C-alpha positions in Angstrom: -21.5 -25.4 6.8 -22.1 -22.9 8.8 -21.5 -23.3 13.0 -24.2 -25.4 14.7 -26.7 -23.5 17.4 -27.6 -24.9 20.8 -30.7 -25.5 21.1 -30.9 -22.3 23.9 -29.6 -19.8 20.6 -32.8 -22.0 18.7 -35.0 -21.2 21.0 -33.8 -18.1 21.6 -34.0 -16.3 17.8 -37.3 -18.7 17.5 -38.4 -16.1 20.6 -37.0 -12.8 18.4 -39.0 -13.7 15.8 -42.3 -14.2 17.5 -41.7 -11.2 19.7 -40.7 -8.8 16.8 -44.3 -10.3 15.2 -45.7 -9.1 17.7 -46.9 -12.6 18.4 -46.9 -11.7 22.2 -45.8 -9.1 24.7 -42.2 -8.4 25.9 -42.6 -9.3 29.2 -40.8 -9.2 32.7 -41.4 -13.5 31.8 -40.2 -13.2 28.3 -37.1 -11.6 29.5 -36.2 -13.9 31.6 -36.6 -16.4 29.8 -34.3 -14.7 27.4 -32.1 -13.9 30.2 -32.4 -17.8 31.4 -31.6 -18.8 27.6 -28.1 -16.5 27.4 -27.2 -18.5 30.5 -27.7 -21.6 29.2 -26.1 -20.9 26.2 -23.0 -19.8 27.5 -22.9 -23.2 29.9 -23.8 -25.1 27.0 -20.6 -23.6 25.4 -18.6 -24.3 28.3 -19.0 -27.5 28.4 -18.6 -27.8 24.8 -15.2 -26.5 25.0 -14.2 -28.1 27.4 -15.7 -32.1 25.6 -13.0 -30.3 22.8 -10.3 -30.0 25.0 -10.6 -33.0 26.9 -10.8 -35.0 23.1 -7.4 -33.2 22.1 -6.2 -33.8 25.4 -6.7 -37.6 24.7 -5.4 -38.2 20.9 -2.6 -36.0 22.2 -1.9 -39.1 25.4 -2.5 -41.4 22.6 0.1 -39.9 20.3 3.0 -39.7 22.7 1.5 -43.2 24.1 2.6 -44.8 20.3 5.5 -42.8 20.1 7.2 -44.0 23.1 6.1 -47.9 21.9 7.5 -47.3 18.9 10.7 -45.4 20.0 10.7 -48.6 22.4 10.8 -51.2 19.2 13.3 -49.3 17.5 
């Protein structure tokens, strides 16, 4: 299964699809919206990365704590 796309990426894809079909004109407002969605997508990506790093750090801390506890019991 592929990686899930963020909501901003999904919105960009939908807008691009409709723009290519000429459902609406590509004007400055459209281009500005696409840029804003791109920036938002980058922020979402950064936050997801920070969450993953935090989860990994918590898991490592938990494992280290368990190792210390086990070594004290031995």
